[in-house]
C-alpha positions in Angstrom: 0.0 0.0 0.0 3.0 2.3 0.4 3.9 2.0 -3.3 2.7 4.8 -5.5 1.6 2.6 -8.3 -0.6 0.5 -6.0 -2.3 3.6 -4.6 -2.9 4.9 -8.2 -4.3 1.5 -9.2 -6.8 1.6 -6.4 -7.8 5.1 -7.1 -8.3 4.4 -10.8 -10.3 1.2 -10.1 -12.5 3.0 -7.5 -13.2 5.9 -9.9 -14.1 3.6 -12.8 -16.3 1.4 -10.7 -18.0 4.5 -9.1 -18.7 6.0 -12.5 -20.1 2.7 -13.8 -22.2 2.2 -10.7 -23.7 5.7 -10.8 -24.6 5.2 -14.5 -26.0 1.8 -13.9 -28.0 3.0 -10.9 -29.5 5.9 -13.0 -30.6 3.4 -15.7 -32.2 1.1 -13.1 -34.1 3.9 -11.5 -35.2 5.2 -14.8 -36.5 1.7 -15.8 -38.4 1.4 -12.5 -40.2 4.7 -13.1 -41.0 4.1 -16.8 -44.7 3.3 -17.5 -45.3 -0.3 -18.5 -48.0 -1.3 -21.0 -50.3 -4.3 -20.8 -48.4 -6.2 -23.5 -45.1 -5.6 -21.8 -46.1 -6.9 -18.4 -44.0 -9.8 -17.2 -44.9 -12.4 -14.6 -44.8 -10.9 -11.2 -42.5 -13.5 -9.7 -39.9 -14.0 -12.4 -39.0 -10.3 -13.3 -37.5 -9.2 -10.0 -35.3 -12.3 -9.8 -33.9 -11.9 -13.3 -33.4 -8.2 -12.7 -31.4 -8.8 -9.4 -29.3 -11.5 -11.0 -28.5 -9.2 -13.9 -27.5 -6.4 -11.6 -25.2 -8.6 -9.6 -23.6 -10.1 -12.7 -23.0 -6.7 -14.3 -21.6 -5.2 -11.2 -19.3 -8.1 -10.7 -18.1 -8.0 -14.3 -17.4 -4.3 -14.1 -15.8 -4.6 -10.7 -13.3 -7.1 -12.2 -12.8 -4.9 -15.3 -12.2 -1.8 -13.1 -9.6 -3.7 -11.1 -7.7 -4.9 -14.2 -7.8 -1.5 -15.8 -6.9 0.1 -12.6 -3.9 -2.2 -12.1 -2.6 -1.6 -15.6 -3.3 2.1 -15.6 -1.8 2.5 -12.1 1.4 0.7 -13.1 1.8 2.7 -16.3 1.0 6.1 -14.6 3.0 5.2 -11.6 6.0 4.4 -13.7 5.7 7.6 -15.6 5.3 9.7 -12.5 7.8 7.9 -10.3 10.7 7.7 -12.8 11.7 11.4 -12.4 11.3 10.9 -8.6 13.5 7.8 -8.7 16.2 9.7 -10.7 16.1 12.4 -8.1 16.3 10.0 -5.2 19.3 8.3 -6.9 21.0 11.7 -7.4 20.4 12.6 -3.7 22.0 9.3 -2.6 25.0 10.0 -4.8 25.4 13.5 -3.4 25.2 12.0 0.1 28.0 9.6 -0.9 30.2 12.5 -1.8 29.7 12.7 -5.6 29.2 16.4 -6.0 29.3 16.3 -9.8 26.0 14.3 -10.1 23.0 16.0 -11.7 19.4 14.9 -12.0 17.9 14.7 -15.6 15.2 17.2 -16.4 12.2 15.2 -17.4 8.6 14.6 -16.4 6.0 17.2 -15.6 6.8 20.9 -15.3 6.8 20.6 -11.6 9.3 17.7 -11.6 11.5 19.6 -14.0 11.5 22.6 -11.7 12.3 20.3 -8.7 15.2 18.7 -10.6 16.5 22.1 -11.7 16.4 23.3 -8.1 18.3 20.2 -7.0 20.9 20.7 -9.7 21.4 24.3 -8.6 21.9 23.1 -5.1 24.3 20.4 -6.2 26.3 22.9 -8.2 26.5 25.2 -5.2 27.7 22.4 -3.0 30.3 21.4 -5.6 31.5 25.0 -5.9 31.6 25.4 -2.1 33.7 22.2 -1.8 36.0 23.3 -4.6 36.5 26.7 -2.9 37.2 25.0 0.4 39.7 22.7 -1.3 41.3 25.6 -3.1 41.6 27.6 0.0 43.2 24.8 1.9 45.6 24.3 -1.0 46.4 28.0 -1.1 47.0 28.2 2.6 49.3 25.3 2.5 51.1 26.5 -0.6 51.5 30.1 0.4 52.5 29.6 4.0 54.9 26.8 3.5 57.9 28.9 2.2 57.7 31.8 4.6 57.1 29.5 7.6 60.1 27.3 6.6 62.3 30.4 6.3 61.1 31.7 9.7 61.7 28.3 11.3 65.2 28.2 9.7 66.2 31.6 11.0 64.9 30.8 14.5 66.7 27.5 14.5 69.9 29.3 13.5 69.5 31.8 16.4 68.9 28.9 18.8 72.0 27.2 17.5 74.0 30.4 17.8 74.7 30.5 14.1 73.1 34.0 14.0 73.3 36.5 16.7 69.9 37.8 17.9 70.8 41.4 17.3 68.6 44.2 16.2 69.1 43.4 12.5 68.1 39.8 13.0 65.0 40.8 15.0 64.1 43.2 12.2 64.5 40.3 9.7 62.2 38.0 11.7 59.7 40.8 12.2 59.6 41.4 8.4 58.9 37.7 7.8 56.0 37.7 10.3 54.6 40.8 8.5 54.8 38.9 5.3 52.9 36.0 6.8 50.2 38.3 8.0 49.9 39.8 4.5 49.5 36.4 3.0 46.8 35.5 5.5 45.0 38.8 4.7 45.3 38.2 1.0 43.9 34.7 1.3 41.0 36.0 3.3 40.2 38.6 0.6 40.2 35.9 -2.0 38.1 33.6 0.0 35.5 36.4 0.5 35.5 37.3 -3.1 35.2 33.7 -4.2 32.1 33.3 -2.0 30.6 36.5 -3.2 30.9 38.0 0.3 33.4 40.8 -0.5 31.7 43.8 0.9 31.7 46.9 -1.4 30.7 50.4 -0.2 30.2 52.1 -3.5 30.1 55.8 -3.9 30.6 58.4 -6.7 34.4 58.7 -6.9 36.8 61.0 -8.8 39.0 58.4 -10.5 41.6 61.0 -11.5 42.1 62.0 -7.9 42.3 58.4 -6.8 45.0 57.6 -9.4 47.0 60.7 -8.5 46.8 59.7 -4.8 48.1 56.1 -5.5 50.9 57.4 -7.8 52.0 59.8 -5.2 52.2 57.1 -2.6 54.2 54.7 -4.8 56.5 57.4 -6.3 59.1 57.4 -3.4 59.5 53.6 -3.9 59.9 54.1 -7.6 62.6 56.8 -7.1 64.5 54.6 -4.7 64.6 51.9 -7.4 65.4 54.3 -10.2 62.2 53.8 -12.0 60.3 56.7 -13.6 56.5 56.8 -12.8 54.2 58.7 -15.1 50.6 59.6 -14.6 48.9 60.1 -18.0 45.3 59.6 -16.8 43.2 62.7 -17.4 39.6 63.6 -17.9 38.2 60.4 -16.4 34.6 60.7 -15.1 33.2 60.1 -11.7 32.0 56.5 -11.3 30.3 54.5 -8.6 33.0 52.3 -7.0 34.4 51.3 -3.7 37.3 53.7 -3.5 39.2 51.7 -0.9 39.0 48.5 -3.0 39.9 50.2 -6.2 42.8 51.9 -4.4 44.0 48.4 -3.4 43.7 47.4 -7.1 45.8 50.2 -8.3 48.3 49.7 -5.5 48.7 46.0 -6.3 49.1 46.7 -10.0 51.7 49.4 -9.5 53.6 47.4 -6.9 53.6 44.4 -9.2 55.0 46.5 -12.1 57.6 48.1 -9.8 58.9 44.8 -8.6 59.4 43.6 -12.2 60.8 46.8 -13.7 64.6 47.3 -13.4 66.3 50.6 -12.8 65.9 53.0 -15.7 62.5 51.6 -16.6 59.2 53.4 -16.9 55.8 52.7 -15.4 52.9 54.6 -17.0 49.4 54.9 -15.6 46.8 55.8 -18.2 43.0 55.7 -18.6 40.3 55.9 -21.2 36.5 55.9 -21.2 33.5 55.2 -23.5 29.8 55.2 -22.9 29.8 51.9 -21.0 33.0 51.7 -19.0 36.2 53.3 -17.8 39.5 51.6 -18.5 42.5 52.0 -16.1 45.9 50.9 -17.6 49.2 50.2 -15.9 52.0 49.7 -18.4 55.7 49.0 -17.6 58.9 48.4 -19.5 60.0 45.5 -17.3 60.5 41.8 -17.6 57.4 41.1 -19.7 55.5 37.8 -19.9 55.4 34.9 -22.2 52.1 33.3 -23.5 51.8 30.8 -20.6 52.4 33.5 -18.0 49.8 35.8 -19.6 47.2 33.0 -19.4 47.8 32.6 -15.7 48.7 36.2 -14.8 45.6 36.7 -12.6 45.6 33.2 -11.1 46.2 32.5 -7.4 49.9 31.9 -6.6 51.0 32.8 -10.1 54.6 31.8 -10.7 55.4 34.6 -13.1 55.0 37.4 -10.6 55.0 36.0 -7.1 56.6 35.8 -3.7 60.2 35.2 -5.0 60.3 38.9 -6.0 58.8 40.2 -2.8 55.1 39.7 -3.4 52.7 37.1 -2.0 51.8 35.6 -5.4 48.2 36.8 -4.8 48.2 40.4 -5.7 46.9 40.1 -9.2 44.4 37.5 -8.2 43.0 40.0 -5.6 42.9 42.6 -8.4 40.8 40.3 -10.5 38.5 39.4 -7.6 37.8 43.0 -6.6 37.3 44.1 -10.2 34.9 41.3 -10.9 33.0 42.1 -7.7 32.4 45.5 -9.3 31.0 43.7 -12.4 34.2 44.6 -14.3 37.0 42.7 -16.0 40.8 42.5 -16.2 43.2 41.9 -19.0 47.0 41.4 -19.4 49.1 42.0 -22.5 52.8 41.6 -23.3 54.9 41.2 -26.4 57.1 38.8 -24.7 59.9 38.5 -22.1 61.9 41.7 -21.7 59.4 43.8 -23.6 57.2 45.0 -20.7 53.6 44.3 -19.7 50.3 46.0 -19.7 47.5 45.4 -17.2 44.1 46.8 -17.9 41.1 47.2 -15.6 37.6 47.8 -17.0 35.0 49.2 -14.7 31.4 49.8 -15.7 30.1 53.4 -15.6 26.6 52.5 -14.5 
């Protein structure tokens, strides 16, 4: 009785029998009230007996017919109705067993298709969340391994009296701990962005003033390295952005270019606009990138511009995450190693 096809069979059989019984009852009542002529009169004793026997026979025949039709119809309808449910149950069990890639086929009635689509959306969200968690764990392990190993080695050397714990060594250890903190903060920013939880406080911002502010902050570092820093961005409109986040984007791009531009090189900040978006460009005459490096320039832990040169390997990934949170996009261009690089940020004007 708990099987759906059995319940459907009983329902179909009951409905069929009830319809037949009501029709048969109406015919019998109509015959009883119909006027009977002299020639049509039957013997008083035989007519009721034959009538009762006919009623019982016809009711029995149709009851059997209703049961057979109900069983067949219930089995067919039950199969059609329960197949999408069975697919969904199977997919749920696979999800529970750890297979996050499984999806339920979209078939059956509109309601079943909507249910399967909702399940597939949930499964995709679970798969994405698990992937983000795994990526975060991999990033944490990858990014922290080198600086922690270096810190451990320096402390071991101090304990073994290889190094003297003087002010210079303390400053070195302090710098390494700051680097670790920066990596942790960068990983947190990426995690928030990947989960669409990066908070933005947008406001109408003067992009020209924002660029000038960042260039002024970076300029002393460029002078110390012997790199010329030019600001060619003019006549850019006010747009609705989070100024703190976009300041971080520009700082990361300029810091990245500065690390990879040798003395005597030039870094240029430029900008353009059209009816739909504003483009911010940071161009350098530094090391440049090959095709493989361009393809992964904005990936996490990118090898082309990473911690070996003083960064965390996450700066450009954070740039991409923040820009995409603004519904924008990023691009990298280079004519090859030794021929400089160009990083572009496109932000919508709306």
